[in-house]
C-alpha positions, 0 to 999 in steps of 0.5 A, a space after each residue: 500499499 502506498 502512504 500518502 507522502 505528508 506520512 514521511 514527515 510525521 515522527 513518533 514518540 519513542 518511549 512507546 517504542 522502548 517500551 515496546 521493545 521492554 515488553 518483548 525483552 520481560 515475555 522472553 524472561 528479562 527482569 526490567 527497571 522501566 525508566 523510560 515511559 513518563 508515567 506516573 506508577 500512581 493508581 489514580 485516586 479512589 474519588 475520581 474513579 468513583 465519580 468517573 463510575 458514577 457518571 457511566 451509572 448516571 448516562 454520561 456515556 453519550 455525545 457532549 458538545 465538542 469544546 466539553 461540557 460547559 460545567 467542566 470548561 468553566 470549572 477549569 477557568 476558575 483554576 487556570 485564572 486562580 493558578 495563572 493570575 489571568 482572567 479567563 471563562 468557561 468559553 476560553 477553553 476546549 476540553 480534549 482526549 489528552 493534551 497532544 490534539 491542543 498541540 496538533 489542532 493549534 498547528 492545524 489552525 495556525 500554520 500554513 505551508 512555509 511558516 516558521 514555529 520555534 520549539 525546545 530542543 531537546 524537547 517534546 518530540 511530538 512538536 517537531 513531528 506535527 509542525 512537519 506534518 502540517 507543512 510548517 518548519 520547526 526551528 529549534 530553540 537550543 536549551 543549554 545545560 550551562 544555562 539549567 536547560 534553558 535558551 539563550 535569548 538573544 539567539 532566540 531573538 536571532 532566529 525570529 522571521 518574518 515568517 515565524 508564526 509560533 513559538 512552543 515553550 514547555 515548563 517545567 520541560 520535558 526531558 530535562 526537568 528545566 523551569 523558565 525564569 520570569 527573565 526569560 518568560 519575559 523576554 519570550 514575551 517581548 519576541 512574540 508581541 513585538 513580532 505578532 507570534 503566538 504562544 503555545 505554552 505546554 504547562 502539563 507539569 505545572 504542578 511538579 515543581 521542585 525549586 523557583 515558581 512557575 511562571 505563565 506566559 499568559 498572565 504578562 501584559 498583551 499575552 493572554 490573546 496569544 497565548 494557548 495554555 496547554 494542560 491536562 490530568 494525566 501527570 497531576 491525578 495519573 490519569 493518564 488512560 483517561 485521555 483528557 486535556 485542554 487548552 485555554 485561548 483566546 476566543 477567536 481560536 475557540 471556533 476552529 479548534 473546535 471544528 478540528 474536534 468535531 472533526 476527528 474525535 467528535 468530543 472527550 469522553 463525558 464521563 472522564 469530564 465528570 471525573 476530572 471535575 471531582 479531581 479539581 473539586 475534591 481533596 488534593 491530598 494524593 496529588 500532593 503526596 505524589 509530587 513530594 514523593 517524586 522530589 524524594 526519587 529525584 534526589 536519590 536518583 540524581 545522587 546515584 548517576 552523579 557517583 558513576 565515572 563518566 555521568 554528570 546529572 543536573 537536578 531537575 527543578 521540576 516534571 519527572 525526568 533526569 537528562 544526565 551527560 553521559 559523553 564522559 563515559 565514553 559511550 554515545 548516547 544512543 548506544 548507551 540507551 541501547 545496551 543498557 537495556 540489552 545488557 542491563 535490564 534498565 530501559 531509558 532513552 537516549 537524547 536524540 529522541 528529544 532532538 538533534 541537541 539532546 545528542 550526548 544525554 539520556 532520559 530517565 524517568 523517575 516515575 518508579 518506586 525507590 526500590 526501583 530506582 535504586 536497582 537501577 542505579 546498580 545496574 548503570 553503575 554496573 554497565 558502565 564499568 563493564 564498558 570502561 
């Protein structure tokens, strides 16, 4: 079968490929420590599960409005207004099956053939994949380890051209765990205003913050009407399989993006929306405890990796990933990731999975138990020693 040429421009998310490979090795009897997938290892809190089950029994199993149920949209708007220091309403919210559709629909709605899109690199690989798929030109904003895995403001300013249509930012960042400073957010907002550029702000890891503060670009003067905030419930409430995310956007984008929802998935499951209503309104203890446990695991894995000869690991300020430099081991990042899985029984991702500036690094997710992280560290140490 001949695929459409556009399929050649569509990438993938390597984490799922490595997960599949690791599962195959497990089926063959190998013990694997999974540090590859960006998914909390906690169960969805019981009150949320009960709310979802109750919604099903109450008949929330039919089509709903494409942009989402009005009361859920309004509650999300209240949450975003309070946490980002902006004023928004449910009319600005579009609910989607996960956060990725907000990325895709934003680009489909805004990016024409040849338009340029700035995006973080190393960064979530789907950004570049979707830009290419819609016919845009991806322009990587390099994140420097020396700057805490943040970009150089002057360098980004030099990358802006009359064709720049969209800038994507992600703070806290996947894969680096970096957090943008207020100064950098303000500098980027200045670029956006001066050059009439829209910003897609991926804030899915906002609640996973261990140091510093979260600064949403939408809160800055003149930015609410040129920013799309992407967020969701997968990470904060361990709801990855429920598939629910949302975008908060200028009113003029709500109708076209809702139309894209109608043309693709029709709507987001109504009972899932009722479950996240409980997630926002119910007790937050389990969500807070999960973040506290991730902070503890972060300290364990960073300290352990820095004890391994040839590995240098910065302390992430947010999210649940570390992005250590492995060049000192004498092993390429691709060989490191492949060999560690096949020989050491630890699944991770090569840095180049997150873009050209990820070469020399690997990503470990610390969304696994402290016990398993300790086991992984022992295996990493043995693997590196065997290659020395």
